[in-house]
C-alpha positions, 0 to 999 in steps of 0.5 A: 795482379796489379803493380801497387806502389804506395805513395811513400814507397814512390817518395822513398824510390825517387830519393834513393834514385835522386841520391845515387844519381840513377838518371838519363846523365848519370847512366851515361856517365857512369857506363860511358858512350861504348858501354851505354851504346853496347846495352843499347844493342841489347849487350849487357856484358860490356855495361856490366863491367863498367858499372862495377866501380859506380857504387850505389849507382852502379848496383842499380844499373846492373838490377834494373836495366841488366836484369842481374841479380844483385846482392842483398847488401847492395840493392839495401845501400843503393835503395836505402830507406826503401823498405825491400820487403814493401818493394818485393810486395809491390812487384817492384823486386823479386827475391832471388836467393841471398838477392833480389832482381827486378820485378818492374822495369824501372829506367830513367828516361830524359830529354834535352830538358831533363830525366824522368823514370819510367814503370813498366813491366820486364820485356822478354829478354828480362823475363826469360821468355813470352810476355803475358797478354797484359804486359805493360810495355816500356820505352820502345822504338815506336814510343820515341818516334812519336815523341820526336814526330810530335809538336811541342808548341804550348798548349792548355790542355792535351789528351794522351790516348791509349797512354801505356806507361806514360812516355807521350804524356811525360814529354806532354808535361813540357808544354802542355798546362793539363793532361789526361791519358787514358787506357783499356789496359788496367795494368797499363793504367797502374804503371802509367800512374807509377810512373806519374806519381814518381815524376811529380807529374799531374795527369788525369787518368781515365780507363776504356775504349778509345775515346769512351772516357773522354766523350764530351770533351775537346782538346788542343791536341791529341796524342796517341800511340795506339794498338797498330800492328795489322793482321788478323781480328785478334787480341794476343797482346793488349799493347800491340793489338786492338782486336780489330782486323787488318789496319782497321785500329789506325782508321778509328783513330784518325776518323774519329780523333777530329771530334775531340779537337778544339778548332785549330787543335792538332793531332799526332799519333803512329799508324800502320796501313795495308798495302793491297793488290790493285789499290795505292797506300794513299787513296786508302788512308785518305778515306779514314778522314771525315768528310771535311774539316780536317787537314791531313799530313801522311808520311810514311816511314817504311814498308815491311814485307808481310814474312818480316813484318810477322817474325818481327812482332813475333820476337818483339814478344818473346815468341820464337818464330821456330817454337810451336806456338811461333809457327802456329800464330805465324802460319795464321798470320800470313794465311789473313795476308794472303786472303786479303791480297795484302803486299805490304804493310806501310807504317809512319805518322799522322798529323791531324788538324781541326780547321774550318777551311772550305778545302782542307789540305790533304797530303801523303808522302813517303819519308823512307830515306835516313834522317836526323832531325826530329820531326816535331819541329817540322811537323809544326812547320808544315801546319803553319806552311799550309795555313800560309799558303790557304791564305796566300796560295792563289796565283794573284798573291803568290805573284806578289810575294818575295820569297827567298831560299833557307840557307839549308837549301843547297842545289845539287847538280849530276852532269855526264860527260860529252865531247865538249865538256859536260852535261847536266843529267839532274838538278836537284834542290836539297833541304839538308835541315829537317827531313831532308826533301828533295826536289828535282828542278829543270834548268828554267826552274833552277835559275828562278829559285837562284833569283829567291833573294827577297827583292823582287816579287815572284812575277817579275823574276817570271818576267826577266826569265821569260825574256832573258830565255825566250819564253812565253810569259802565260804558260811559264807562269802557268808552270812555276805556280805549282812547283812554288807551292810544293817548294813552300810546303816543304819549306824549300823556299819561304816568303822574305 
């Protein structure tokens, strides 16, 4: 049965939430940082204790965030103006003795500009068991990571492919004039519709497989959190499984997405890829791209061992790996990995841009170290730097360019003790913001980069360096140009 929240019910719920300050900031203020962090770790008791003195807000926290049964009088007070019988019929609430439990996951979720409410199905912890096949996933680590990795430059029209409960479209409402959201699941679209109406966000919805609902249309930006879990071609849970074998779901989106972009338009998605015996993952993902016309940046954030991967996704759905059901699912999954020579499963972000350039830029790289900043601004800047290199990356233009070091770039040196002092072992240029890129340099390259102060063009710096170190200018220049291109691409140096 699909959740059916009328416009009137949503209007009254919104008013009650606002009155109680049931917002992202309101919940943090009421619980305090310690209890809020505990709640995020799945430890509800601390949050329950802190909520007891928070009146109606505390009741909503216990009801929707902790999954507790709340006395009827408290629910009536917190949802003043809401017809509770209608809320029960719509699936928002479930009667439990003299009180109520949440029937849906309705929680505040925000960014730096404000707060929304996201409506989804209860997770396995609140349900007390495995989720159903058509489970409508709420705000999770994957959706948050994609939101943080997405460029937020203004666009006229945006597609949220596989919208789920609508998290990506909510974020898109900050920078897109028109939004289209699609999904194959009727339940997901019903939840997304409720989410959008609750937040008074205008989104055009469409139901169908993959790009089917938007055939013939083009967009300035496409975001996608697809069912990217890899394994046998089956569908146990629609939020994670595509029915395609292996990493074919990720490959399908990468292959087809560029055809739905306007010239210069961008696509950003989460994806998974197989690491197979005798095959480089970079070659695998690059082979998914259509021939020509697409800049692509594949960023690998993690590689999971097959056994760990299977156990993680079983628990995500609320399936105990020790149960007969869990062991049967795990056996089939692990057999498939073994039969297909799978050594690991890679996971990360993909950024695509439609381009008419004769030679598109395709880069695959690891970003498995920790970093704090969101990747979204870096994604947009990476595309800018690629465009700059396309226009200025020839030897002649690079040599005529004055470069400067951003203030966030430092040179780290590691030295070992020798008889007459210290001898440098490693010189590493380290960008301390964004993804925290690092490049190892030899002594000559380090001296060259030290001269990037915006005063002299690269060709003059190379001439001075060649003279000072008695080096032939031609080979020095030939060795320096690819280094400079890589440093520009990673934002380690910039045109002055």
